[in-house]
N, C-alpha and C positions, 0 to 999 in steps of 0.2 A: 713768823717765817723761819724755816728750818736752817740750821747752820750748815754752811759749806766749807770745805777745806781742801787744799791742794796737796800734792805730793810733797812740795816744799814745806808746807805747814806741818805735815805729818813728821817729816824728818826733823824739823826744828823741835817738835814735841817728843822726840825720841822714839817714834813709832817706826818699826822696821817694815820692810817690804812684806815679809811673811806675816807680820802682825796685821798689816793692811788686808792681806788676802783672807786671813782668818776672820777679821771683822766683817768683810763682805759675806763670807759663808755663814756666819752666825747671825746676820741681820743687824749688826751694830750700826752699819752704814751701807749705803748703796753707791755704786759708781754713777755719776751724773753725766759727765763727758770724760774723755780721756784725760787722766791726771787730776780730776776733781771729784770729790766724794760728798754725798749728802748724809747728814746724820739721821739715824733712825731706819726702821725696816720698811717704811711706807714707799710705795712706787714713786719714782721721780716724776714730778709734775712738769707741765710745759714751762711754768715760771721758774722752777728749780733748774731745768735744763738751760733756759736762757741765761739765768744768772751764772750758772757754771761756765757757760761758753764765754761770758765776759771775763771771768777770772782766768780762764785758760788763755784767752787772747790778750789779756791785760788791757782791755778797753773799757769804756764807760757806757752805761745804759743811756739810750736816747729814745725819743718818741714814745710809743705806747708802752714799751717795757719800763721806761723811766716813770711814766704815769702810774703804772701798776705798783712800782716800788715806792713811789710817793703816796700810794693809796688814794689817788684822786678820784672823785666821784665821776661815774660814767665811763671810765677808761678800762678797757679790757686788752689783753695781749693780742696784738695784731701781727700781720705777716709782712708789713711794709719793709722793704730793703733799700729804700732810696738813700743815696749818698748824702751825708750831712757834713757841713764844714767841721773842722776839728774844734774841740772845746779848748778854751783857755783854762789854765789851772784854777783860776778864781771861780769858774762856773761849775766846778766839780764838787759834789758832796759824797759822803760815804753813807750808804744805807745797808744795814745788816751785813757789813763787810764788803759790799760791792760798790765800786765807783759809779756815780750816777750824775747826769746833768742836774743842775739845781732847778728850783721850781720855775723860775722865769724862763730859762732856756727850754725846759720841758714844755711849757705852754707854747712857746714859739714853735718848737718842733711839731707839737700836736696840731697846731692850726693848719698845717699842710695835709693832715691825714684824717681828721675827724670833721663832722659837720658842725654847724653853728651851735645847735642845742647841746651837743656833747661838750663842745669847747666851753660853752657858758657854764655848764655844770662843774667842769674841772676848775675854771677860773674862780667861781664862788667858793669852792673847797679850798683852793690856795689862799684866798683872802681870809676865809674863816679861820684857818689854822695859822695865819700870820707867817706864811712861807714867803710871801712877796706882797707888794702893794700895787695899786693902780699906777702910782708914780713911777715904779720900776718898769712897768710895761710901757707907759708913755715915753719914758726915756729910750727904751729899746726901739720904739716905733720909728724914731728918726733914722736910724741906720737901716732898719728893715725896708722902709720906703725908698731910701736911697739905692739900696741894692736889689730892690724888687724881689725880695725873698718870698718863696711860696708861703701862702697862708696870711700874708700881710693884710689883704683886704678883709679876711674873716676877722682878724683881731680888731681892726678898726670898726667893722660893722657891729660886732658884739659889744665892744666898749661903748659905742655910741648909744646902745640901748640902755646903758646903765648910768644913772647919775653918779658922778665921781665922788660925791661927798657922803653917800649913804653907807651904813655898815654892811658887811656881807650878810647873805642869807644865813639863817640859823641852822639849816639842815638841807640835805638834798631835796627834800619834799617841796620846799619853797620854790626854787627855780623850776622844778618839774611842773608845779601848778602855774607859774607865770607863763611857761611855754604852752601849756594846755590852753590857758585863757587867750593866748594870741590868736587862736583859731576862731574867735568870736568877732564878727565883722563890726568895725567901728569902735571897738573897745581898746583904749590905750593901755600901755603897760601900767601896772599899779604903782602907787606911791609906796615906798618901802619905809618901814620904821616910822610911821606917822605918830606924832604926839597928839593925843586926844585930850581936850580940855572941856570942862563944862561951861555953862553960861557965865560963871563967875571967874573964869580963867584959871580954875584949879585943875591940877593934873589929874587925869583919870587913868590913862593906860597908854602904852605904846602898842600900836597895831602893826603886825608884820607886813601885811599886804592890804591895800585899800584903794578905793576909788572915791575920793572926797566929793567930787562933783555929783556923784550918784548917791552919796550917803550909803556906801556899801563897803563891807570889809569881810575878810576871810579868816577863819580859824582852821588850822591844819593839825589834825590829830595823828601825830606819828607814834604816840604812846612809847616814846623812847625813855622817858623818865617817870619814876613813880610819882603819882599825884599830878602829872602834867594835864590830863584831861579835866580834872577838877579845877585846876588853876585857870585853864582856858575858858571853862564855862563861867567862872566868876568874872573874868575879864570881859567876856561877851555880854554878860548881864550889865556890867558897869558901863560899857560903851553904849549899849542900847538904851539904858536908862538916861544917860547924860545927853546923848545926841539924837536918839530915835533912829539910828542907822539900822539897816538890814544886815544880817550876818549869815554867811554860809559856812557850814562846817563840813569838812571833807577829810577822810582818812587816807592813810597810805594805800590801802587796798583799792579804794575808789580811784585815786589819782593814777596809780601805777598799773593796776590790773584791769580797770574799767574806764579808760580815758574817754571813749566815745560817749558813754552814758553820763560820765561826770561832766564833760563839756556841755552836753545837752541840758543837764540839771542846772549847771551854773548859768547857762545862757538864759534859762527861764528866770533865774534870780536877777540877772542883769535887766531883763525886760521889766520885771516888777519894780526894780529900783528906778528905771527910766520913767515909769508911769507915775511916780510919786511927786508931790509938790517939791520944787527945788529948795524951798525954805528948810526942808529937813536935812539937806545935804550940806551941813556946815559944822564948824567946830573943831577942825583939825589943822595942824600945820606940820610940814616936814621938819625933821631934826636938823637940817642945814639949809 
């Protein structure tokens, strides 16, 4: 994220008004809003301008802008201008020099302006990066319910989908697949982080997403890390050998770019799993 600075910052650094003007002409920086500059010759982006406006007005980022600054999954810069209650100082963090609502307050604000799926993606990102915990949100819910804050119903609804004790998803791809799978009639949400054991109760693997009653699990190939597909293939082989479960493998491209086709392919796999003897659907237990 590019650095922003104000006229006051420039004066403190000994940069004169004429030097500021020369810097603009030479492309060393660009005016973002009145009295705030962005380093570098690149055009000022919408996010740069929004950050600059915060510096100029001495206010803190809220809602979708705060979500963008926190780099939360699923959040893009929006146009919402709804009035929000003032932030207490303890709920303010500094991100790249700009005051911003902390992760919990940002999730609360976002609940009023995004849908359930996007909020769930942002929630898992916050949990994965340890910016907040489920307990933090549960504690806030008491006041949110009492004051009937916008978005409270969404927060409760999405939290109720998620077992409190499971670890966060490992990447954006996992909640995206969970949301895709919800379109299949009669299929519950998957068990997350299932510990798979063989018939001797020896540990085999942790499975990110699974349906133990069906003897079905999913491997998602985001290819974010070198060697990850090879590791996932070995895990698939180990779980299949130990329990005889069916495995579905899906890539980022399939889940994100071809959701209708992917849901249809996964639905066929679910039907295949449902048609198998129930004795094959055993051998896993949740991690909590």
